C-alpha positions in Angstrom: 57.6 -45.3 38.6 58.2 -48.2 36.1 60.7 -50.8 37.4 64.2 -49.9 36.1 65.3 -53.5 35.4 63.2 -53.6 32.2 64.6 -51.9 29.0 63.3 -48.4 28.8 61.9 -48.8 25.2 59.2 -51.2 26.7 57.5 -48.2 28.2 57.2 -45.8 25.3 53.5 -45.0 25.1 51.7 -46.9 22.4 54.7 -49.1 21.6 56.0 -50.2 25.0 53.4 -52.7 25.9 52.9 -54.1 22.3 50.3 -56.2 24.2 47.1 -57.9 23.5 44.2 -57.2 25.7 42.5 -60.6 26.3 38.9 -61.1 27.1 39.3 -62.3 30.7 41.9 -62.8 33.5 42.0 -66.5 32.8 43.3 -65.8 29.3 46.1 -63.7 30.8 47.2 -66.6 33.0 47.3 -68.7 29.9 49.8 -66.1 28.5 51.9 -66.7 31.6 51.7 -70.4 31.1 52.8 -69.9 27.4 55.8 -67.9 28.8 56.8 -71.0 30.8 56.3 -73.4 28.0 58.4 -71.3 25.6 61.3 -71.4 28.0 61.2 -67.9 29.4 59.9 -69.2 32.7 61.9 -72.4 33.0 63.3 -73.5 36.3 66.6 -71.7 37.2 69.4 -73.2 39.3 70.4 -69.8 40.6 68.1 -66.7 41.1 69.8 -63.5 40.0 68.8 -59.8 40.6 67.1 -59.7 37.2 64.8 -62.6 38.1 63.2 -60.7 41.0 60.7 -57.9 40.6 59.7 -55.5 43.3 56.0 -54.7 43.2 55.3 -51.0 42.7 52.4 -48.8 41.9 52.5 -47.0 38.6 51.0 -46.6 35.1 51.1 -48.9 32.1 49.5 -48.8 28.7 47.1 -51.4 27.3 47.6 -51.7 23.6 46.6 -54.2 20.8 49.3 -55.1 18.3 48.3 -55.6 14.8 50.0 -55.9 11.4 48.9 -55.2 7.8 49.9 -52.9 5.0 49.7 -49.3 4.0 46.9 -48.2 1.7 46.0 -44.9 0.1 42.8 -43.3 1.3 42.3 -41.8 -2.1 43.2 -43.6 -5.3 42.1 -43.7 -8.9 41.9 -46.8 -11.0 42.7 -46.4 -14.7 41.2 -49.2 -16.8 41.3 -50.0 -20.5 38.1 -48.6 -22.0 38.7 -49.6 -25.6 36.5 -52.3 -27.2 38.3 -55.3 -28.4 42.0 -55.8 -28.0 44.4 -52.8 -27.4 48.2 -52.6 -27.5 50.3 -50.3 -25.4 52.6 -48.0 -27.5 53.9 -45.8 -24.7 53.6 -46.0 -20.9 55.0 -44.0 -18.0 57.5 -45.7 -15.7 56.0 -47.4 -12.6 56.7 -45.6 -9.4 56.6 -42.2 -11.1 54.8 -39.4 -9.3 52.4 -37.6 -11.6 50.3 -34.5 -11.5 46.8 -34.1 -12.9 47.0 -34.0 -16.7 50.3 -35.8 -17.1 50.4 -38.5 -19.8 50.1 -42.0 -18.4 50.0 -44.2 -21.5 49.1 -44.3 -25.2 47.4 -47.2 -27.1 47.6 -48.2 -30.7 44.9 -46.1 -32.4 45.2 -47.5 -36.0 42.1 -49.8 -35.7 40.1 -47.0 -34.1 41.0 -44.6 -36.9 40.0 -47.1 -39.5 36.6 -47.7 -37.8 36.0 -43.9 -37.6 36.8 -43.5 -41.3 34.4 -46.3 -42.3 31.6 -45.0 -40.0 32.1 -41.4 -41.3 31.5 -42.7 -44.9 28.4 -44.5 -43.6 27.1 -41.3 -42.0 27.5 -39.3 -45.2 25.7 -42.0 -47.2 22.9 -42.2 -44.6 22.6 -38.3 -44.6 22.1 -38.4 -48.4 19.6 -41.2 -48.1 17.7 -39.2 -45.5 17.6 -36.1 -47.7 16.2 -38.2 -50.5 13.5 -39.6 -48.3 12.7 -36.2 -46.9 12.2 -35.0 -50.5 10.0 -38.0 -51.3 8.0 -37.3 -48.2 7.4 -33.7 -49.2 6.4 -34.8 -52.8 4.0 -37.4 -51.4 2.4 -34.7 -49.2 2.0 -32.4 -52.2 0.6 -35.2 -54.4 -1.8 -36.1 -51.6 -3.1 -32.5 -51.3 -3.3 -32.2 -55.1 -5.2 -35.5 -55.6 -7.5 -34.9 -52.7 -8.2 -31.4 -54.1 -9.0 -32.8 -57.5 -11.2 -35.4 -56.1 -13.0 -32.8 -54.1 -13.6 -30.8 -57.2 -15.2 -33.9 -58.8 -17.4 -34.3 -55.7 -18.4 -30.6 -55.9 -19.2 -30.9 -59.5 -21.4 -34.0 -59.0 -23.2 -32.2 -56.2 -23.8 -29.2 -58.4 -24.9 -31.4 -61.3 -27.4 -33.1 -59.1 -28.8 -29.8 -57.8 -28.8 -28.3 -61.4 -30.8 -31.3 -62.6 -33.2 -31.2 -59.6 -33.8 -27.5 -59.8 -33.3 -26.8 -63.5 -33.5 -29.7 -65.9 -36.4 -31.5 -64.2 -38.5 -28.3 -64.0 -37.7 -27.3 -67.6 -38.4 -30.8 -68.9 -41.7 -31.0 -67.1 -42.7 -27.5 -68.3 -41.8 -28.5 -71.9 -43.7 -31.8 -71.7 -46.7 -30.0 -70.2 -46.6 -27.4 -72.9 -46.3 -30.0 -75.6 -49.4 -31.9 -74.2 -51.4 -28.7 -73.9 -50.4 -27.5 -77.3 -51.2 -30.9 -78.9 -54.5 -31.1 -77.1 -55.5 -27.6 -78.3 -54.4 -28.3 -81.8 -56.3 -31.6 -81.8 -59.4 -30.0 -80.4 -59.3 -27.2 -83.0 -58.7 -29.6 -85.9 -61.4 -31.9 -84.7 -63.9 -29.1 -84.5 -62.8 -28.0 -88.0 -63.3 -31.6 -89.3 -66.7 -31.8 -87.7 -67.7 -28.5 -89.5 -66.2 -29.8 -92.7 -68.5 -32.9 -92.5 -71.6 -30.7 -92.3 -70.3 -28.5 -95.2 -69.7 -31.5 -97.2 -73.1 -32.7 -96.7 -74.3 -29.5 -98.1 -71.7 -29.7 -100.9 -70.2 -26.4 -99.8 -66.7 -28.1 -99.9 -65.2 -30.8 -101.9 -64.3 -34.3 -100.8 -60.7 -33.6 -101.0 -61.0 -30.6 -98.7 -62.8 -32.8 -96.2 -60.1 -35.4 -96.3 -57.4 -32.8 -95.8 -59.2 -31.7 -92.7 -59.5 -35.3 -91.5 -55.7 -35.9 -92.1 -54.9 -32.7 -90.2 -57.1 -33.9 -87.3 -55.5 -37.4 -87.3 -52.0 -35.9 -87.2 -53.0 -33.6 -84.3 -54.5 -36.6 -82.4 -51.3 -38.5 -83.0 -49.2 -35.5 -81.8 -51.4 -35.3 -78.7 -51.0 -39.0 -78.0 -47.2 -38.7 -78.5 -46.9 -35.7 -76.2 -49.0 -37.4 -73.5 -47.0 -40.6 -73.8 -43.7 -38.7 -73.7 -44.8 -36.9 -70.5 -45.9 -40.2 -68.9 -42.6 -41.9 -69.8 -40.6 -39.1 -68.3 -42.5 -39.1 -65.1 -42.5 -42.9 -64.7 -39.0 -43.7 -66.0 -36.7 -41.0 -67.3 -37.0 -38.9 -64.2 -36.0 -41.7 -61.8 -33.3 -42.9 -64.2 -31.8 -39.5 -64.3 -32.1 -39.1 -60.6 -30.3 -42.4 -59.9 -27.6 -41.5 -62.3 -27.0 -38.1 -60.8 -26.9 -39.4 -57.3 -24.7 -42.3 -58.4 -22.3 -39.8 -60.0 -22.2 -37.9 -56.8 -21.7 -41.0 -54.6 -19.0 -42.3 -56.9 -17.2 -39.0 -56.6 -17.4 -39.1 -52.8 -16.2 -42.7 -52.7 -13.3 -41.9 -55.1 -12.3 -39.0 -52.9 -12.2 -41.3 -49.9 -10.1 -43.8 -51.9 -7.8 -41.0 -53.0 -7.5 -39.8 -49.4 -6.8 -43.2 -48.1 -4.3 -44.1 -50.8 -2.4 -40.9 -50.7 -2.4 -40.9 -46.8 -0.8 -44.4 -47.0 1.8 -43.1 -49.4 2.5 -40.2 -47.1 2.8 -42.4 -44.1 5.1 -44.7 -45.9 7.3 -41.8 -47.0 7.2 -40.5 -43.4 8.1 -43.9 -42.0 11.0 -44.1 -44.4 12.2 -40.7 -43.2 12.0 -41.7 -39.6 13.8 -45.0 -40.3 16.5 -43.0 -42.1 16.7 -40.6 -39.1 17.1 -43.5 -36.7 19.7 -45.1 -38.9 21.6 -41.8 -39.1 21.3 -41.2 -35.3 22.6 -44.8 -34.7 25.6 -44.2 -37.0 26.3 -40.8 -35.4 26.2 -42.3 -32.0 28.5 -45.1 -33.2 30.8 -42.4 -34.6 30.7 -40.4 -31.4 31.5 -43.7 -29.5 34.5 -44.4 -31.6 35.6 -40.8 -31.5 35.4 -41.1 -27.7 37.4 -44.4 -28.0 40.0 -42.4 -29.9 40.4 -40.0 -27.0 40.9 -43.1 -24.7 43.9 -44.1 -26.7 45.8 -41.3 -24.9 45.2 -41.3 -21.2 46.3 -38.6 -18.8 46.2 -38.6 -15.0 42.9 -37.4 -13.6 44.5 -36.6 -10.3 47.9 -36.5 -8.7 49.4 -39.7 -7.4 52.1 -42.4 -7.7 52.0 -44.8 -10.7 51.4 -48.4 -9.8 50.8 -50.8 -12.7 47.7 -53.0 -12.7 49.9 -56.0 -13.3 51.7 -55.3 -10.1 48.4 -55.2 -8.2 47.2 -58.4 -9.9 50.5 -60.2 -9.2 49.7 -59.9 -5.5 46.7 -62.2 -6.2 48.0 -64.2 -9.2 51.5 -65.1 -10.1 50.9 -65.7 -13.8 50.5 -62.0 -14.9 53.5 -60.5 -16.8 54.4 -56.9 -16.1 52.9 -54.2 -18.4 55.2 -52.8 -21.0 55.2 -51.4 -24.5 53.6 -54.0 -26.8 51.4 -55.5 -24.0 48.0 -56.5 -25.2 45.0 -55.3 -23.1 41.4 -56.4 -22.9 38.4 -54.2 -22.2 38.1 -53.1 -18.5 41.6 -54.4 -17.7 43.2 -52.6 -14.8 46.2 -50.7 -16.2 47.3 -48.1 -13.6 46.4 -47.3 -10.1 47.1 -43.8 -8.9 47.2 -43.8 -5.1 47.5 -40.4 -3.4 50.5 -40.9 -1.2 49.7 -37.6 0.6 46.8 -39.3 2.4 47.8 -42.7 3.6 46.2 -45.2 6.0 47.0 -48.6 7.4 44.8 -51.6 6.9 45.5 -54.1 9.7 43.9 -57.3 11.0 42.7 -57.8 14.6 41.5 -61.0 16.2 37.8 -61.4 16.6 38.1 -61.6 20.4 39.8 -58.2 20.5 37.9 -56.3 17.9 35.1 -55.2 20.3 37.7 -53.1 22.2 38.6 -50.9 19.3 36.8 -47.7 18.6 37.2 -44.9 16.1 39.4 -42.1 17.4 41.8 -44.3 19.4 45.4 -43.2 19.0 47.8 -45.6 17.3 51.6 -45.8 17.0 52.9 -47.4 13.7 56.1 -48.3 12.1 57.0 -49.9 8.8 59.3 -52.7 7.8 60.9 -50.3 5.3 61.6 -47.6 7.9 61.5 -49.6 11.2 63.0 -46.9 13.4 60.5 -44.2 12.4 57.4 -44.0 14.6 54.2 -42.7 13.0 51.2 -41.3 14.7 47.8 -42.4 13.6 44.2 -42.8 14.6 41.6 -45.5 14.3 39.2 -44.6 11.4 36.9 -47.5 11.3 36.4 -51.2 12.1 34.9 -53.6 9.6 31.3 -54.7 10.2 32.0 -58.4 9.4 34.9 -60.7 10.2 37.0 -62.5 7.6 38.2 -66.0 7.8 41.9 -66.8 7.8 41.8 -68.6 4.5 43.8 -71.8 3.9 46.6 -70.7 6.1 44.4 -70.3 9.2 41.0 -71.8 8.4 39.8 -71.3 12.0 40.9 -67.7 12.3 38.4 -64.9 12.4 39.8 -61.4 11.9 38.4 -57.9 11.6 39.9 -55.3 9.4 40.8 -52.0 11.1 41.6 -48.9 9.1 44.0 -46.4 10.7 44.4 -43.0 9.2 48.0 -41.7 9.3 48.4 -38.2 10.7 50.1 -35.6 8.6 53.5 -34.2 9.2 55.4 -37.5 9.5 57.8 -36.4 6.7 58.3 -39.9 5.4 58.0 -41.4 1.9 55.2 -43.9 2.4 54.0 -46.2 -0.4 51.0 -48.4 -0.7 51.5 -52.1 0.3 54.4 -51.4 2.7 54.2 -53.8 5.6 53.3 -52.0 8.8 52.9 -52.8 12.5 50.5 -50.9 14.7 49.9 -50.6 18.4 46.4 -49.5 19.0 46.1 -47.7 22.4 43.1 -49.0 24.3 43.6 -47.3 27.7 46.2 -46.4 30.3 46.1 -48.1 33.7 47.0 -45.4 36.3 48.2 -45.7 39.9 47.8 -49.5 40.1 49.9 -52.3 41.5 51.2 -54.3 38.5 53.6 -57.1 37.8 55.1 -58.6 34.6 52.8 -61.3 33.1 55.6 -63.9 33.2 55.4 -63.7 37.1 51.8 -65.0 37.1 51.2 -68.8 37.2 48.1 -70.9 37.2 47.4 -74.4 38.5 43.9 -75.6 38.3 41.7 -73.0 39.8 44.5 -71.1 41.5 46.2 -68.0 40.1 49.4 -67.1 42.1 52.9 -65.7 42.1 56.1 -66.8 43.8 56.7 -64.3 46.5 60.0 -64.0 48.3 59.7 -65.2 52.0 62.9 -65.2 53.9 65.3 -67.5 52.1 62.6 -69.2 50.0 59.4 -68.6 48.1 55.7 -69.1 48.8 52.9 -69.5 46.3 50.8 -66.3 46.9 47.3 -66.2 45.5 46.5 -63.1 43.5 43.5 -61.6 41.7 44.3 -60.1 38.3 42.3 -57.2 36.8 43.3 -55.2 33.7 46.3 -56.4 31.8 48.4 -56.1 28.7 50.8 -58.6 27.1 53.6 -57.3 29.4 51.9 -56.3 32.6 48.9 -57.2 34.7 47.2 -55.1 37.3 47.0 -56.9 40.7 43.7 -56.2 42.5 44.4 -58.3 45.6 47.2 -60.6 47.0 50.2 -58.3 46.8 51.5 -55.1 48.4 53.8 -52.5 47.2 57.4 -53.5 47.9 56.8 -57.3 47.7 59.5 -59.2 45.9 58.2 -61.8 43.3 60.0 -64.2 41.0 59.9 -63.9 37.3 61.1 -67.5 36.8 60.4 -70.9 38.3 61.9 -71.2 41.8 65.1 -73.3 42.0 64.6 -76.8 43.4 64.0 -76.9 47.1 63.2 -73.2 47.5 59.4 -73.4 47.6 58.5 -72.9 51.3 54.7 -73.2 50.9 52.2 -74.3 48.2 48.7 -73.1 48.1 47.0 -76.5 48.4 49.7 -78.1 50.6 50.6 -75.5 53.2 54.3 -75.2 54.4 56.9 -77.4 52.7 60.0 -78.8 54.5 63.3 -77.3 53.4 64.6 -80.8 52.5 
């Protein structure tokens, strides 16, 4: 049973002991000393019934108090995604509850529309330029094929001319030269024989001198024709043949070289035309991407809620960190990536509280929590520890030596309250319940040097009774040894002259 001289609301589970579990029994005694220093344990002239406590066995909760604020487990941040400066032309009222798809705000889209129009004109011009370059590319390929084909014909003709000369003209010329030499030789031999006979006939006066001379002239002409035919044949074999051979091969080689030059030149022209097409394609793609980008920008001038939630302006969130931000309204200028609206889901709320570094190791996920808010102080809310931060945070300029851990507490459903982010909240995190133990209020415990003791009623006075403290909260401490059930102890300093015995002194005279 809990002692009935304490208000009953102290003993409501999770809220009754609003206590801090301290690292050791010594710290608990320091809490008792703090009680005395603050005036709660000051010396009394008269001890009343409320100043005495009867030691009993029972149960009490050990909880850790903490404070912080409510946060949404799920929230969506809406930021300005327009490039450059944007101006609000319409915005939903802060605090409104919206559903997915509801209009949140509109931005001035005049500049965006002008950019889109200019880019669309650039896209049309670039498309025309691309088509022209594609046509030029096709023409260049056709000209290359035609020029190469024509050059190939010239090469083929030179090859055929060389073969025709080697297999036809050379043979024919040689046969003609040989025939001319043979014919001239036979004619010269015949006429010489005829002249030799004419000489004999002239000696016998069978022919006249004139006839002899005619035969001689014919022989000389035949001799000259033979010499000419022989010389012509020799000149052909020594010079004309090789000259014609070099010429024919040169014509062929020049044709082959010209075809290579045509191929190289036209290939370069085709590559240039192709590069021009690719450059125009890249330019067009870049302008199309830019057009798509600004068309997307246009869609961002009218923003709807991506999820259900309560509207909180970004300026309100920022004012919690800076005092120089003016509230958002129609006509406000925005910059890129500026936070405009936060949509917390108020259906799934949590509390973010701070716990001293010395106590954080006692907190585990799953521990039950009782919460209440400053806005609705009489309503108790059930929760559960969700997580404890890995690293501690310093206390900032207000408490530079403080080291606190953040604890996130999920709020159980079914509370039926209207909760909003940033509401101040107090939490009592239930660590454990001490069951069937002797316990006393912490203000009854005192410390002097190495002694921990209580003032126990002994007859008409009080004695300092040493005790050993085990588990404790801010309100109660478990007594391991030193007291028995039914003992009466003081909750205040004994009146002057009522201390019968001190620990270090032994009995004290009544005077």
